[in-house]
ROSE-4610 file (N, C-alpha, C; in Angstrom, 1 decimal, always signed):
// ROSE-4610
residu = [M/M/M/S/S/S/R/R/R/P/P/P/T/T/T/L/L/L/L/L/L/M/M/M/L/L/L/A/A/A/L/L/L/V/V/V/A/A/A/A/A/A/A/A/A/C/C/C/A/A/A/S/S/S/G/G/G/P/P/P/P/P/P/T/T/T/P/P/P/V/V/V/A/A/A/L/L/L/D/D/D/L/L/L/G/G/G/H/H/H/D/D/D/V/V/V/C/C/C/A/A/A/S/S/S/C/C/C/R/R/R/M/M/M/V/V/V/I/I/I/S/S/S/S/S/S/P/P/P/T/T/T/T/T/T/A/A/A/A/A/A/E/E/E/L/L/L/L/L/L/A/A/A/P/P/P/G/G/G/E/E/E/E/E/E/P/P/P/L/L/L/L/L/L/F/F/F/D/D/D/D/D/D/L/L/L/G/G/G/C/C/C/L/L/L/Q/Q/Q/T/T/T/S/S/S/L/L/L/R/R/R/A/A/A/G/G/G/P/P/P/P/P/P/P/P/P/A/A/A/G/G/G/T/T/T/V/V/V/I/I/I/V/V/V/V/V/V/A/A/A/D/D/D/H/H/H/L/L/L/T/T/T/G/G/G/D/D/D/W/W/W/I/I/I/A/A/A/V/V/V/E/E/E/D/D/D/A/A/A/V/V/V/L/L/L/T/T/T/E/E/E/V/V/V/P/P/P/G/G/G/L/L/L/Q/Q/Q/T/T/T/P/P/P/M/M/M/G/G/G/S/S/S/G/G/G/L/L/L/I/I/I/A/A/A/H/H/H/R/R/R/T/T/T/S/S/S/G/G/G/D/D/D/R/R/R/D/D/D/R/R/R/D/D/D/P/P/P/D/D/D/A/A/A/R/R/R/G/G/G/G/G/G/H/H/H/P/P/P/Y/Y/Y/D/D/D/R/R/R/S/S/S/M/M/M/L/L/L/L/L/L/A/A/A/G/G/G/G/G/G/R/R/R/P/P/P]
num = [1/1/1/2/2/2/3/3/3/4/4/4/5/5/5/6/6/6/7/7/7/8/8/8/9/9/9/10/10/10/11/11/11/12/12/12/13/13/13/14/14/14/15/15/15/16/16/16/17/17/17/18/18/18/19/19/19/20/20/20/21/21/21/22/22/22/23/23/23/24/24/24/25/25/25/26/26/26/27/27/27/28/28/28/29/29/29/30/30/30/31/31/31/32/32/32/33/33/33/34/34/34/35/35/35/36/36/36/37/37/37/38/38/38/39/39/39/40/40/40/41/41/41/42/42/42/43/43/43/44/44/44/45/45/45/46/46/46/47/47/47/48/48/48/49/49/49/50/50/50/51/51/51/52/52/52/53/53/53/54/54/54/55/55/55/56/56/56/57/57/57/58/58/58/59/59/59/60/60/60/61/61/61/62/62/62/63/63/63/64/64/64/65/65/65/66/66/66/67/67/67/68/68/68/69/69/69/70/70/70/71/71/71/72/72/72/73/73/73/74/74/74/75/75/75/76/76/76/77/77/77/78/78/78/79/79/79/80/80/80/81/81/81/82/82/82/83/83/83/84/84/84/85/85/85/86/86/86/87/87/87/88/88/88/89/89/89/90/90/90/91/91/91/92/92/92/93/93/93/94/94/94/95/95/95/96/96/96/97/97/97/98/98/98/99/99/99/100/100/100/101/101/101/102/102/102/103/103/103/104/104/104/105/105/105/106/106/106/107/107/107/108/108/108/109/109/109/110/110/110/111/111/111/112/112/112/113/113/113/114/114/114/115/115/115/116/116/116/117/117/117/118/118/118/119/119/119/120/120/120/121/121/121/122/122/122/123/123/123/124/124/124/125/125/125/126/126/126/127/127/127/128/128/128/129/129/129/130/130/130/131/131/131/132/132/132/133/133/133/134/134/134/135/135/135/136/136/136/137/137/137/138/138/138/139/139/139/140/140/140/141/141/141/142/142/142/143/143/143/144/144/144]
x = [-28.1/-27.6/-28.6/-28.2/-28.8/-29.6/-30.9/-32.2/-31.7/-31.1/-30.9/-30.1/-29.1/-28.6/-29.5/-30.4/-31.6/-32.6/-32.8/-33.4/-32.8/-31.5/-30.9/-31.0/-30.8/-30.7/-32.1/-33.4/-34.4/-34.7/-34.5/-33.9/-33.8/-32.2/-31.4/-32.1/-32.7/-33.4/-34.6/-35.3/-36.4/-36.3/-35.2/-34.9/-34.3/-33.7/-33.0/-34.4/-35.3/-36.6/-37.7/-37.5/-38.4/-38.6/-38.1/-38.7/-37.8/-38.2/-37.7/-38.4/-37.6/-37.8/-39.0/-39.8/-41.0/-40.8/-41.8/-41.7/-41.7/-41.3/-41.6/-42.4/-43.1/-43.9/-43.3/-43.6/-42.7/-43.2/-42.3/-42.5/-42.3/-43.4/-43.8/-43.3/-42.4/-41.9/-40.5/-40.3/-38.9/-38.2/-38.5/-37.9/-37.0/-35.6/-35.2/-34.7/-34.8/-34.1/-33.0/-32.9/-31.5/-30.5/-31.5/-30.4/-30.2/-31.2/-31.4/-31.2/-31.6/-31.5/-32.5/-33.5/-34.7/-35.4/-36.4/-37.4/-38.4/-38.7/-39.7/-41.3/-41.8/-43.2/-44.5/-44.4/-45.1/-45.5/-46.5/-46.6/-47.1/-47.3/-47.6/-46.7/-45.2/-44.2/-43.2/-43.1/-42.0/-41.6/-40.3/-40.0/-39.3/-38.9/-38.0/-37.4/-35.9/-35.2/-34.8/-35.2/-34.9/-34.0/-32.9/-32.1/-31.6/-31.6/-31.5/-30.6/-31.3/-29.7/-29.5/-29.9/-29.4/-30.9/-30.5/-31.6/-32.2/-33.4/-34.1/-33.8/-33.5/-33.1/-34.3/-34.6/-35.9/-35.7/-36.7/-36.7/-38.0/-38.0/-39.2/-40.0/-38.9/-39.3/-38.9/-39.6/-39.0/-37.8/-37.4/-36.2/-35.0/-35.3/-34.5/-33.6/-34.6/-34.7/-33.7/-34.3/-33.2/-31.8/-31.6/-30.6/-29.3/-30.1/-29.2/-28.9/-29.8/-29.5/-28.7/-28.6/-27.4/-26.1/-25.8/-24.5/-24.3/-25.2/-24.9/-25.9/-26.0/-27.2/-27.2/-28.4/-28.6/-28.1/-27.7/-27.6/-28.6/-28.2/-29.1/-30.1/-31.6/-32.4/-33.4/-32.6/-33.2/-34.6/-35.7/-37.0/-37.2/-37.8/-37.8/-39.4/-39.9/-41.1/-41.4/-42.6/-42.9/-44.0/-44.5/-45.8/-47.0/-47.9/-49.0/-49.8/-49.7/-49.7/-51.2/-52.1/-53.6/-53.8/-53.0/-53.5/-52.4/-51.0/-49.7/-49.4/-50.2/-50.1/-48.5/-47.9/-46.9/-46.8/-46.4/-46.4/-44.8/-44.8/-43.3/-43.4/-41.9/-41.5/-42.1/-41.8/-42.1/-43.4/-44.3/-45.7/-46.4/-45.8/-46.1/-46.3/-47.0/-47.1/-47.0/-45.3/-44.9/-45.4/-45.4/-45.8/-44.9/-44.7/-43.6/-44.7/-44.9/-45.5/-44.9/-45.0/-44.3/-44.8/-43.8/-44.5/-45.0/-45.5/-46.0/-45.2/-46.0/-44.9/-44.5/-43.6/-43.0/-41.9/-41.6/-40.4/-39.3/-38.9/-37.5/-37.6/-38.8/-39.1/-39.1/-39.2/-38.9/-39.9/-41.1/-42.5/-43.0/-42.0/-42.2/-43.1/-44.5/-45.3/-45.9/-46.2/-46.7/-47.9/-48.6/-49.8/-50.0/-51.2/-51.1/-51.5/-52.4/-52.8/-52.8/-53.0/-53.0/-54.6/-55.5/-56.9/-57.0/-55.9/-55.5/-55.0/-53.9/-53.2/-54.5/-54.9/-56.2/-57.4/-57.5/-58.5/-57.4/-56.5/-55.6/-55.4/-56.2/-56.1/-54.4/-53.5/-52.4/-51.7/-52.1/-51.1/-51.7/-52.8/-53.3/-52.0/-51.7/-50.8/-49.6/-49.5/-48.0/-48.2/-47.1/-46.8/-45.9/-46.2/-45.3/-43.9/-43.7/-42.2/-41.6/-40.6/-40.1/-39.5/-40.2/-39.5/-38.1/-37.7/-36.0/-35.2/-35.6/-34.9/-35.0/-35.9/-36.0/-34.8/-34.8/-34.0/-32.6/-32.2/-30.8/-30.4/-31.3/-30.7/-30.6/-31.6/-32.0/-31.2/-30.4/-29.3/-30.1/-30.0/-30.6/-29.8]
y = [-117.8/-117.3/-117.7/-117.5/-117.8/-117.0/-117.2/-116.7/-114.9/-115.2/-114.1/-113.0/-113.4/-112.4/-111.9/-112.7/-112.3/-111.7/-111.7/-110.6/-109.4/-109.2/-108.3/-107.5/-107.9/-107.4/-107.0/-107.5/-106.9/-105.7/-105.8/-104.2/-103.1/-103.5/-102.4/-101.6/-102.6/-102.2/-101.5/-102.0/-101.3/-99.7/-99.8/-98.1/-97.6/-97.8/-97.1/-96.3/-97.6/-97.0/-96.4/-95.8/-95.3/-93.9/-93.2/-92.0/-90.6/-89.8/-88.2/-88.5/-87.8/-87.8/-87.2/-87.5/-86.9/-86.3/-85.1/-84.7/-85.4/-85.3/-85.8/-85.2/-85.5/-85.0/-84.5/-83.2/-82.4/-82.9/-83.0/-83.2/-81.8/-81.3/-79.9/-79.9/-78.9/-78.6/-79.5/-80.5/-81.3/-81.1/-81.2/-80.8/-79.3/-79.4/-78.5/-77.9/-76.3/-75.9/-75.8/-76.5/-76.4/-75.1/-74.3/-73.0/-72.3/-71.7/-70.9/-72.0/-73.3/-74.4/-74.1/-73.1/-72.8/-74.5/-74.6/-75.6/-75.1/-76.3/-75.9/-76.0/-74.8/-74.5/-74.1/-73.8/-73.7/-74.3/-75.2/-76.0/-75.0/-73.9/-73.0/-72.2/-72.2/-71.0/-72.2/-73.2/-74.1/-74.3/-75.0/-75.7/-76.8/-77.6/-78.6/-78.6/-79.1/-79.5/-80.8/-81.4/-82.8/-83.5/-83.7/-84.2/-85.6/-86.4/-87.5/-88.3/-89.3/-90.1/-89.4/-88.3/-87.2/-87.2/-86.9/-87.0/-85.3/-85.3/-84.1/-82.8/-81.5/-80.2/-79.8/-79.6/-78.6/-77.4/-76.7/-74.9/-74.1/-73.9/-73.1/-71.7/-71.3/-70.1/-70.1/-69.4/-69.2/-68.7/-67.6/-67.0/-67.9/-68.8/-69.7/-70.8/-71.5/-71.7/-70.9/-69.6/-68.8/-68.6/-68.3/-68.4/-69.9/-70.6/-72.0/-72.3/-71.7/-71.7/-70.5/-69.8/-68.6/-69.2/-70.4/-71.0/-71.8/-71.9/-72.6/-73.6/-74.0/-74.4/-75.8/-76.3/-77.9/-78.8/-80.3/-81.2/-81.5/-81.9/-82.1/-83.4/-83.5/-84.4/-83.7/-82.4/-82.0/-81.5/-81.8/-81.1/-80.1/-79.0/-78.1/-78.0/-78.0/-78.0/-76.7/-76.3/-75.3/-75.5/-75.0/-75.1/-74.2/-74.5/-73.6/-72.8/-71.9/-70.8/-71.0/-71.6/-71.5/-72.9/-74.1/-75.4/-76.3/-75.7/-76.5/-77.6/-77.6/-78.8/-78.5/-79.4/-79.1/-79.0/-78.1/-77.5/-77.6/-78.3/-77.9/-76.2/-76.0/-74.3/-74.0/-74.6/-74.3/-74.0/-74.6/-74.4/-73.6/-73.0/-72.0/-70.6/-69.8/-68.7/-67.8/-66.9/-66.5/-65.0/-64.8/-63.3/-62.8/-61.8/-61.0/-60.3/-60.3/-59.5/-59.0/-57.6/-56.4/-56.5/-56.6/-56.8/-58.1/-58.9/-60.3/-61.1/-61.7/-62.5/-63.9/-64.2/-65.4/-65.7/-67.1/-67.6/-66.5/-66.3/-65.7/-64.6/-64.0/-62.6/-62.2/-62.9/-63.2/-62.4/-62.7/-62.1/-63.0/-63.9/-64.7/-66.0/-65.9/-67.1/-67.6/-68.8/-69.6/-69.9/-70.1/-70.2/-71.3/-72.1/-72.9/-72.3/-71.5/-70.7/-69.0/-68.1/-66.5/-66.8/-67.5/-67.2/-67.6/-68.3/-68.8/-67.6/-67.3/-66.1/-64.8/-64.6/-63.4/-63.5/-65.1/-65.3/-65.0/-65.3/-65.3/-63.9/-63.4/-62.5/-62.0/-63.0/-62.7/-62.0/-62.4/-62.0/-60.2/-59.9/-58.6/-57.7/-56.9/-56.0/-56.1/-57.7/-58.4/-57.9/-58.3/-58.1/-59.7/-59.9/-61.0/-60.9/-62.5/-62.4/-63.5/-63.0/-63.8/-64.9/-66.3/-67.5/-67.9/-66.5/-67.1/-66.1/-65.5/-64.7/-65.4/-66.1/-67.4/-68.3/-68.9/-70.1/-69.3/-68.5/-67.8/-67.2/-67.7/-67.0/-65.8/-64.9/-63.6/-62.7/-63.3/-62.4/-61.9/-60.9/-60.5/-61.2]
z = [+62.0/+63.0/+64.3/+65.4/+66.8/+66.7/+67.4/+67.8/+68.5/+69.6/+70.1/+69.2/+68.2/+67.1/+66.2/+65.9/+65.2/+65.7/+67.0/+67.6/+68.0/+68.4/+68.3/+66.8/+66.0/+64.6/+64.4/+64.6/+64.4/+65.4/+66.5/+67.5/+66.7/+66.4/+66.0/+64.9/+63.9/+62.5/+62.9/+63.7/+64.5/+64.8/+65.8/+66.4/+65.3/+64.0/+63.1/+62.3/+62.0/+61.2/+61.7/+63.4/+64.3/+63.6/+62.6/+62.0/+63.1/+62.6/+63.4/+64.8/+65.6/+67.3/+67.1/+68.5/+68.7/+70.2/+70.5/+71.4/+73.0/+74.1/+75.2/+76.1/+77.1/+77.9/+78.8/+79.0/+80.4/+81.7/+82.9/+83.8/+84.7/+85.0/+85.2/+86.9/+87.0/+88.6/+88.5/+87.8/+88.0/+86.4/+85.6/+84.6/+84.6/+83.7/+84.2/+82.7/+82.4/+81.2/+81.0/+79.6/+79.1/+79.1/+78.8/+78.9/+80.2/+80.8/+82.0/+83.5/+83.6/+84.5/+85.7/+85.0/+85.8/+85.7/+86.8/+86.4/+85.8/+84.7/+83.6/+84.6/+84.8/+85.3/+84.5/+83.3/+82.5/+81.2/+81.1/+79.7/+78.2/+78.7/+77.7/+76.8/+77.4/+77.3/+76.8/+76.7/+76.6/+75.2/+75.1/+73.8/+73.9/+73.0/+72.8/+71.7/+71.6/+70.7/+70.7/+69.4/+69.2/+68.5/+68.5/+68.0/+67.7/+66.5/+66.3/+67.4/+68.0/+68.8/+70.1/+70.4/+71.7/+72.7/+74.0/+75.0/+74.2/+74.4/+74.3/+75.1/+74.4/+75.3/+75.7/+76.9/+77.4/+77.7/+77.2/+77.2/+78.2/+79.2/+79.9/+78.9/+78.3/+77.5/+76.0/+75.2/+73.8/+73.7/+74.5/+74.4/+75.0/+75.9/+76.3/+75.1/+74.1/+73.1/+71.9/+72.2/+70.8/+71.5/+72.8/+73.6/+72.9/+73.1/+72.8/+71.3/+70.6/+69.1/+68.9/+69.6/+69.2/+68.9/+69.8/+69.9/+68.6/+67.6/+66.6/+66.4/+64.8/+64.2/+64.8/+65.5/+65.9/+64.7/+65.1/+64.3/+63.0/+62.0/+60.7/+61.3/+61.0/+61.5/+62.9/+63.4/+65.0/+63.8/+65.4/+65.0/+66.4/+66.2/+67.3/+67.3/+68.6/+68.9/+69.7/+69.5/+70.5/+71.3/+72.5/+73.0/+72.5/+71.9/+71.9/+73.0/+73.1/+74.1/+74.9/+74.2/+74.8/+75.1/+74.6/+74.6/+75.5/+75.1/+75.5/+74.7/+73.8/+72.7/+71.6/+71.4/+70.6/+69.3/+68.8/+67.4/+66.7/+65.6/+65.1/+65.1/+65.1/+64.6/+63.7/+62.4/+61.0/+60.7/+61.7/+61.4/+62.5/+63.6/+64.5/+64.0/+64.8/+64.2/+65.9/+65.7/+66.6/+67.0/+68.2/+68.8/+69.6/+69.7/+70.5/+71.6/+72.6/+73.6/+74.5/+74.5/+75.6/+77.0/+77.6/+79.0/+79.3/+78.8/+78.8/+79.7/+81.0/+81.8/+81.5/+80.8/+80.0/+81.6/+81.7/+82.5/+82.8/+81.5/+81.4/+80.5/+80.4/+80.2/+79.0/+78.0/+76.5/+75.9/+76.7/+75.6/+74.4/+74.3/+72.8/+73.2/+72.3/+72.6/+71.0/+71.1/+69.8/+69.7/+68.6/+68.5/+67.3/+67.0/+65.9/+64.7/+64.7/+63.8/+63.9/+63.2/+63.6/+64.2/+64.0/+64.5/+66.0/+66.5/+68.0/+68.4/+67.9/+68.4/+69.0/+67.7/+67.8/+69.0/+69.5/+70.5/+71.8/+71.6/+73.2/+73.6/+74.9/+75.4/+75.6/+75.9/+76.3/+75.2/+74.0/+72.7/+72.1/+72.9/+72.6/+72.9/+72.0/+71.9/+71.3/+70.9/+70.7/+68.9/+68.7/+66.9/+66.5/+65.3/+64.9/+65.2/+65.2/+65.5/+64.4/+63.8/+62.5/+62.8/+62.6/+62.7/+62.6/+61.5/+61.4/+62.3/+62.7/+64.1/+65.2/+65.3/+66.7/+66.1/+65.0/+64.7/+64.6/+64.2/+64.1/+65.5/+66.6/+67.8/+68.1/+67.4/+67.6/+66.9/+66.0/+65.1/+63.9/+63.6/+62.0/+60.8]
């Protein structure tokens, strides 16, 4: 085989072995929510849906992620991350502690926020008065 062909094969093999998709850094004030089309302005209420081989879908509010999921389940191998409300760090949705806080100002008014631990939630003044939100409700698009 020629050297360019070997190089191309090596690059393809590396791309296929790269593992699950990873979150992208948000470009606040420029990136647009895949659901409501608003500019993403807060790093602490955002979410990402990362399907293998596809562009990431970015959301400005966990309610927008929920709306998107209402249309149907994401492709196999999809990774969903949500922003920690205290730090803005990405958390895999299956590891997040979700809280619904009535009246909390989130970009689209869902009042849904996420934390890495219940202790983090308890330390967050914005989470006061909230109640646990079932992850399965978020992932099912809000349908029981």
